[in-house]
Phi, psi and omega in degrees: 000139180292129177291140173262121184248119170269123181260112182275133179208172176081260183073200185228019175281176176300340186259022181306310187293321178298318180295323176302317180294314178301311182300316184294321180288323177293319180298314180299316179297318179294324176294317177299329181277356172103007178274155167275123188236136174239122181275129181238111172279106194287135172230186185292349181263019187303326177298314178295321180297314180289325176299320179287323182287317186043054178298163175285325182216146173252117173269114183269101179255020176286153172229148178088187183301152185077308183285328182231021181260003183105341181292307179296324176301319178293324178295316179294326174296315179300321181278353185057041178253120179303141183219162182272170177070198186278162182279193187299304183297309182300320180295314180296320180293314182295326181290332181264102186300324181296308182297319180301315182293328175297316180293320177296318180297317178298331182275358182083021177264122184296136180225167178278154174293143180206163174225154174251119186221168179282157176300323179297321181289325177296322185285336184287325184178163182302124179269351168209162183294132177286154013275145176210171185240137174248130180209150172304146180292323186223080174204166179228184179061023179062024173295137172072019180264131179233137170257123179257112181291161182297335184264003180281123182282335184228149177290165182292121182280347180298340182294347179263009183296152187293333182273005177301130180223029181251028176093156184279333176260146180226166175261133177241119185228154177302138182276130177253112174293164172119218194252147183265115181238150177212150181213130179267155171241135177236101187076252177237022179240132173274130177277197182288168177256132177251135166261132180258121181246132176220151176270356179276175185304320177197180181282072186270189182303317183292319179296323182293318197239341181282144178304124179074014182288335180203162177238142182249120180255108182235119358283152178297140182274077179228169180304141178306323182288332175285321179304309180298322179296318180296318181295313180297321177293324177297314179296320178295320176293316177303317181285327184296321180269353181076034184289157176228167178063235181254136170222168174219126181252134185255145184224158164245137181231113174265096188283359178261002184259093180077186186297312180259002181074179179246123181245122180230149178271125178272311182189169178239138178252116181278338176227070184293164179305141185228045166270169183299332181258009175288168187297313182294312176300327177297315181292322178298319179296321176298331178273000176099012181251118174296166179299316180298318179294324180296309181290327172299316176303318183291324176291318181286342176274348185300146176197177168261176177053049183269000000 
């Protein structure tokens, strides 16, 4: 019997449009792979929708809060519907950058120094010597991220804007100059390492999603020992949080800091972008897995109690 896959997408987080793109492309690839697919633009009635559908598998293509923070995963556990990506605890830990860094540090994975402070405190004055980065504790796609340069006399006042919806507390962390690297894990295998190059201030929302906003170099042109280190650290980060299925871990690499440079882990994404030109599918293709093969593997890997 053909498996019925419900692809969850959209939702109401800041990353709604990104999720819709991921979901539609994954749904199309799964249909081509022979599955019966229902696309679900998630709203607050999702419990009733899934209860009526009773799919064999849920492909979770949601991004941002609610979709990848453990809440949706808990609902799917309650409904006993096998689902893709990580389970409740790993999703919740990964979504909270502060808690994730605590786990990384305990596992021996180098991270940047950081403090958790209120938006008001950030706006009043430098809470650490610049350069530093201000970011929401639990958001993705670089929403609400500010880089404060060494020559900036005042912190970013935009953090006090009225339409801010990323929490009253934020993370302020030491800025690491250098290169942006990322590595996906598929099951228990680290895929290739990608270097992300952009002409913009940093790898922000525009760089991620605008046409020509960034370039992906796969494999990254770095020393073999650094390449290997990124892969090993990605596997370690995946295991430290108890991730399942596919994840993607992001790094900064300052190749001018000492003989081997400084490599630090920034965060792990338990539900990374899943269009054909997204980072994970690009790395999977480099490893010999087509987009259809990748999403098929994810559906067949799906389970409860993850």
